[in-house]
C-alpha positions, 0 to 999 in steps of 0.5 A: 805424149798421151798427157800432152795430147789430152791437154792440147784436145782440152785446150781446143775444146775450151777454146771452142766454148769460149769462142761461141760464148764470145759470138753469142754474147748478148743473145743469152738463151733467147731462141733465134726464132724469137728475134728474127724480124728481117727479111733478107730477100725483099725482091720476093715480097709480093704483098704487105698487109698492115693493120692497127688496133682501131680497125684501120688496114691497107694492103700493098700488093705487086701485080705480075707486071711489077706494079704495086697498088694500095687496096687494089685501087691506087698506085703506091708512092715509090718512096714510102714503099722503098722505105718500108722495104728497106726497113723490113730488110735491115731491121735488127734487134738491138736488145731484149726488153728488160724483165722489169719492162717486159709485161708493160711493153707487152701490154702497150703493144697489145693496146697500141701497135700495128701488125705487119704481115709479109708475103713472099711469093703469095705465102705468109713468111713473117708477121710481127707487131710494131709498137712505139719508140723507146724513151730515147727514141733510138729504138722501137718496141716490137714482138714477133708473131707465131705463124702457126697460132698467129699469137704474139711470142713470149718476148718483146724486143727493141729493134733498130737499123744499124747506122740509123738514128731514130725509131721505125713506127712511122714507117708502118702507117695504115692511112690509105691516102698516105700510101697513095701515088702523088702523080698528077702528070707523068708523060714523056713528050711524044706521048702527048697529043694535045695540051689545053690551058684555060684561064677562067678569069681571063679567057682571052689567054686561053690556047690549045697546043697540038702535037701533029705528025713528025713532031710538028706543033701548032698553037691556037688562041682560043678566043681569037681563033688564030694560029700562031705564026712564029712559033718557038719549037724549042720552047714548045719541046721544053714545055712538054718535057715538064710533064714527065713527072709532076707530083702534088705535095699532099692531100688537103687535110687542114681544111673541112669539107665545107671549106673545100666546097666553098673553094670548088664553087669559085672559079678556077684560076687555071685549067689544064687538060692533057690528052695523050696519043691513045685519046686518054683525057687528064683534066686538072682544075687549079684553085687559089689557096687561101692563106692559112698560115698568116703570110704577110706582104711587104707592108705587113698586111695578111695576104689573102692567098698563099703565094707558094702553094695552091689547090687542085681537083684531080681528074677523077673529081674526088681528090682535092690536094695541095701542090706547089706553084714552083713545080706547076706554074711552069706548065701554065704559061701565057701564050706568049711564052711560045712566040718566037723572039725576033732579034733586032740587029 
């Protein structure tokens, strides 16, 4: 009986050891602290600092009211922020960098990498360097930073997000403009006090739309000084709803400053001025965008202007951006759009 009991205990011990090796297969003797890149509770993150080796850096910070800003100046693009937070939460180690490649990868990380610092409730809790993609472009080289010494650890890893086919480098970028919110107009209809639509090439088409108490509407033709008598209120309500979320596509980066100055000296094709109930004015000037891609007309001749996009100077007068006619054309209709249609029997 005693021998049987000893044999049973031995089997249990050996089985436990085997099980431990199975669940830790692939981890070898590497410490968990050297491969722990993920942050499970991203809701507690209130600050992210990203910096590259060229001296460029950005700080993403959340205020007590929940609003994220970039470098303390601008709102943050929600989609870019959500992607980064998702990456921080789901990132995992695919495999350690092989011994033969370890030195070369660490040298590359030292020369070209983005440092990511993660703060939870104002405390630095995680930091690592994000390198380039692996040769097969399904992983990303990364190395953790020791928070006590702020020096990189001795081991680099290939990281990935399970279920995602690709690399993660591009999610950790340091260009301020890339992080900035791209909102041009964002109003719910009852926030709008007035909208002024100007068409400098044809001033006879200028009009003012005013929202009075009890959602009463008035449209005035500026050049004629006339109030529209037969107003289609449903058309007005539909029009005001278009201002709930209008974003520009990107900052205009394909033209130089001289070209931008040339555009700004030209006459805008439209000017939109939105005033909210607090008296805050948002004025945006729209310009025809030169056809930089060589789009041809039906006769095979190059079009002078881009048929799908236009440029705009935003309210602060500093941001020159590109946006789509598809999104913004609907907030620049001719005044006849609001005229009540007379049905003929």
